[in-house]
Structure formats: structure tokens, C-alpha cells
N, C-alpha and C positions, 0 to 999 in steps of 0.2 A: 598313873592318873592321866597320862597323855594318850593312852591307847585309843580311846574313842575319837579324839581329835585327829590323831595321826591317820587312823583308818579312813575317816571322812575326807581328809585332805588327799590321801592317796587315790581315792576314787575321783576326786576333783581334778587331780593332776593328770589322770589318764584321759580326761576329756577336754581340758582347757588348752587352747592353742598355744598359750604362752609357755607350755612345757613340752611341745611336740613338733618343733620345726626342724628344718634341715640340719641344724646343729646337734639335734638329738638330746641326750640327757644333760643334766647339769655338768657331769664330768666331761662330756664331749665339748660343751660350750666353753668351759673353763680352759680346756686344752687348746681349743681354737683361739680363744682370746689371748692366751699366753704364748702362742707359737712364735710371734715376732719379738717377744720380750726375753725369752730364755737366752742367757749369755750376755745380755745387755746390762749396763751399769744400773744400779738401783736408783730410785729418785732421791734427789737432794732436797728433801722436804723437812720443814720444821713443824712439828705437831704440838698441839696443846691438849693435855688430858682433861677429863672432866673434874679433876682435883686441882687443876692449875699448874701441873708439872709441864715443863718444856722438854720436848724430845726432838733432838736434831739427828735425823737418821744418818746423815753423812758422817757424823762423829763416830759412829760404830764401825764404818767400813774400814777394813784393814786391821781391826781389833777383835771384833766378835761378829758372828752371823746374826741375822735379823729374821724374825718370823712374824709376818703380818697376817691377820685374819680379818677379812671383811665379813660383816654379819649384820643382822637386823633383828629387832625384838619380835617381829611378826613372822619370822622365817622358821618353819618347823624343822628342817634339817639342821639349821643353826642350833636350835635348842637341843636336838638329839646329840650333836657333836660337842656341846659345851663341857661335859665331864672330861672328855679326852683332851680338850683344849687346856683346861685347868690342870690336868695331869701333866701335860707337856711343860707347862710353865713351872710347876713344882719340881719336875724331874730334872730339868736342865739348869735351873737356877741362874746363876750369874754367867754361865757359859753361853747363854743365848738371850738376845734382846727380843722379848715377846711383847707385841702390842696388839690389842683388840681394837679393830677399826670399825666402829659402827658406821654403816654406809650413809647415815644422815638422811635417809629417805623414808618419809612418813614415820619418823621417830622424833621424840623430844628428849632433852636431857633428863627430865623427870622420869620418863619411861626407861631410859637407859640405866639410870641409877637404881631404880626399882628392880630391873632385870638383874643387875649385878648382885644385889642383895639376895634375890630369890635363888640365883644359881651359884652363889658362893664364889664369885670370880675375884681374883686377887691381882691379876696383871694390870698394867696401865691400860686405860680405855680412852680413846679419842673418838670424837664425832666428826666425820669428814664433811667438808663444805663442798664436795664435788671435785676438788682439784686433784686429790690423791687418786680417786677413782678414775679420773680421766687419764692420769699418767700411767696407771697400771691396768687400763682397759677393763674395768669392772663390768662383768656381764652376768654374774650369778651371785647368789648368796647361799651358803658361804663360799668365799673364794680365798684360798690359801696362797701366800707368797713366801717363798724361802729365798733369802738373799745370803750368799756365802760370805765367808770372812773376807774374801777379796772384793766384796761390794758388787758382785754380779748376780743377777737373778738366776737361780738354779731350778726352781720348781714353781709352777702355778697349777693349782688343782681345785676341785670342788669337794672331794671326799677326804675324810680323815682315815686313810687307809695305809697299807704297808708301803706304798710308794711315798706318801708323805713322811712316814716314820723314817724310811731310809734316807730321804732328803735331809731331814733334821739331823740324823746321826752323822751323815756325811759332812754336813756343814759344821757341826760342832767339832768333828775330828780333824778338820783342816788345820794346816799350819798357817801362821801369819804370812802374808805375801811378802816376797823379798823386795818388790818394786812398789812405788807409789800406786795407790788405788785410783783407777780412772773413774771419775764421777760422771754421772749423766749430765748432758748440757743443761745449764741453768735455763729454766723456762722463763719466758717473758713474764713480767709482773702481771698478775691477774687483773683484768679490767674490773673496776668497781661495778657492781650490779646496778642496772638502771632502776631508778626510783621514780615515784610519781612526779610528773613534771619534766622528766628527762626525755629528750628525743632519742628513741632507740635506733641507733645507726650501726652499720657494719655487721648486720646479722644475716645469716643464710636463710632469708625469707624471700618469697616471690616478690617481684616488683609491685609496689603499691599502686592501686587503681583509683586513688583519690577518695577512698572510702575508709571509714573507721574499721579497725580490726579487732577481733577477739581471738585470743589464743587459749585453748583449753589444754592444760597439762594433765596427763593421765598415764595409766598403764593398762594394757588390754586384759590383764589378769586380775585387776583390782576387784571387780564386782564378784568374781567367782572364788579365787584363791583366798582372799581376805575375809570371805564370808564367815569362816570359822575362827581364824586367828585374830582378826581385827574387824568385827562386824560393823562398827560405826563408820569406818573408812569405806568399806564395801558399799554400804548404803549411800554414803555421800557421793561416791563415784557414780552410782547409778542415777541418783537424783540430779546431779549436775549435768551428766551426759544427756539425760532426757530433756532437761530444761534447755540446754544448748542446742539440741537437735530441733526442738520446737522453734527456737529463735532463729536458727539457721535457715528455716523454711521461708522466712520473710526477707525481702531484699533490704539493702541499706548498710549491712555490715558484713565484712568478709570474715569467715570463720576458718580456723585451722586448729585441728587437734594434734598435739605434740606428745609423742610417746617416749617414755624413758627407755634407755637401752638395756636396763637391768631385766633379765629374763624375757627379753622381747627381740624380735627380728622384723625385717621388712615384711616377710611373708606373714607373720603372725598379726602384724598391724593391719595388713590388707585383709586377712581373713576376719579379723574383728570388725572392720568396717563393713564387710559384706554381710556378716551375721547380724549386725545391728541395722542394716539398710541405712547407713549413715548418709546424711546430706552434707556433712562436713568433709573437707579434705583432711586426710590423716597422714602423718609422716613420722618416721622414727628419728629421734634426736641422737644419732649414732655416737657422737662423742660428748654429749651433754652440753653442747654450746648454748642452746636456747634455755635449758633449765638453769644453767649457771648465770646466763646473762641477766635473768630476772630474779636470781637467788631463790628459785622455787625448790623447796625441800619437802613440801607436803602435797599429796594428791588427794582429791583433785584441786587444781588451782586455775583461776582464770586471770589473764592479763588483758586489759582493755587499752587499745591504742587509738588516739583520735586521728583525724584526717591528716594531721601534720606529723604523725608518727610519735607523738608524745604519749608517755605512759599516763593514762587517765585514772586507772584504778587497778589494784591487785586484790583478788578475792581468794580466800582460802577455803578449806573444806567446811568450816562452820558458818561461813558468811551466807546470808540470804539476800534476796532482792536482786537477783541477776537480771531479770527482765527490766526492772526499773533502771538499773545501772546501764544497760545496753540502750534503753530509750534515751537516757540523758546523754549518752555518748553521741547519738545520732543528731542531736540538736546543738552540739557544741560547734 
């Protein structure tokens, strides 16, 4: 039943810049993203499943290997790989801690639960808030991470292939480490996301010029790739971008378009800006700092900052009245 959808998306993927940069295929991107992580201690993260279960990853290290898979409901290769993912969970049972990590990007808990029922998934599922993605350098969906019994990252990839299967078999077959497991350094406590009324400080943004600011959060592939798998989001991405472009043509507000690093690169963002003849400055949020600073998990989203740098309003994909909101911002 998915053949027409997959065929259409394969055509789309052959022409969309978000899948054709210098990093190459999804497999190449995942390999590049994981290059510096292989051999490093796994993250000491505590996760909450959609069923309320608490998962402390560090509690597994030294006892059993861990298999994390980042995915999204709108991701076609994720959908294709789900039967193999469920098979791995059933095959290894208690020998392997398997966790399905929804990337939390343009997904809701309702959509994730519906997807679970549709695809017959039985492993624990968590929805990332962006922090686990940042610690594991998420660049594609799906992205597989295998952490050995010794707590060190052994494999990061995009495909459910022989290499992944070998990594899982190797991890499960390992003996318990003789010495204590080295944990990854504890990350500094995540800063609470800025809310309306907060002054947004300490962010990697150009120096303020005494004008209000508008930040448009997006992905360069939203309008094309999601046209088939998530049409409402694709339409919202186009609508908001076109409204923002029109507003950016008038003086008074500084505009910046901020792209997620998932399936995007500096080159692709620049190509997207050229293809759309954008009036806005566009930049890649390489480590998700800006997305996480405002707790942006849906695209497109707009964050409006007044002249003092205070968050005046946050608008999501379904919100209307951008022009009026920007006009109100200018008179504050």
C-alpha cells in the first residue's frame, strides 16, 4: 500500500537539496555524524516513555547493551524499517535494551501512539525533547545507535543492514566488563526554554540593532519532502515562509530563518535561500541550540522578540495573523 507513496518520495528525494549535499546519502550522513562518537561513553540520560515508564540509560551500562533508534512518523525509510526494528526487539528479548526514540520533531504524542498501533510496535517509545538528539548528533532519520555492554558507542548508522545486525550480535555476545564502566561526562543542566516575557540572552545570534526580531524555524525540505507524508505541514511551511518573505521586504523588523540540522547542511540551507530568492538571512542551527532555547518542536514556528530582546510571541504551524503580530511588535 505504500508503493505509490514511496515511489513519489524517491523522485522527490532525487531533486530536493536536503538529500543531496556533500555528506551524500543518509548512510553517509549518519556515518559522518557518528565519527567522533564511536568508542565514546554512551549518554547518561534519563528518558520517559509515552506510557510513563522511566528509563535510566546509565543503569544498563556494564549489564546489557543498548539499541536506540531515532525515527519520525513522517519519515518514509523509518516506516520501511519498522518491521525489522520490531523483529530485533522480539529476537533479542531481555538480552538487549531496545528503545524507540521519536525525534520529537513535527510529531505529537497522539501521532506517535497512533503510529505504534498501526505498525504493531512493542518496545518502549520515548519522545525526545531535543537533548538526546544533541548528545548523539542526530542528523538523519532513522539513525541507529548501538551501545555495547561496556557502555561505549559501537555503531551509528542510517540503514537496517548487515552492518547493524553484526553490531547488535557483537554487542549481545560481549562479556560483562571487568572494570567499572566509564560514563559520559554529566551535561550541564538544560536551561529552561525561554517563554513569553523572558529576555532571550546568551544565544548565538547576531548583535541586536535596536530593532524587533522575528525568527522563523523551518527545514529546507519541508515544502517538498513532506508534501506526500505530511501535506498539512508542507502547506504550512510554504504559507509561513511566503508571509515571512513579504514581511521581510519592509523595514522595521530583523528577520532570521533558522533551519534544523536534521537532514540539512549549510550548503543545502544556502541553496534553498537562493532557490527561493529569500530576503531573509538563513542559517543552520547545527547543534539545535536555538530550537531548544525556545522549545520549538514543530515546523514552521515563528518566535517574535521585541526591541529589548523579550519573547513577545511564539506562533506554531496552525497560528494565523503573522502580519498583525509583527505590526504589534513594531509599536511595542
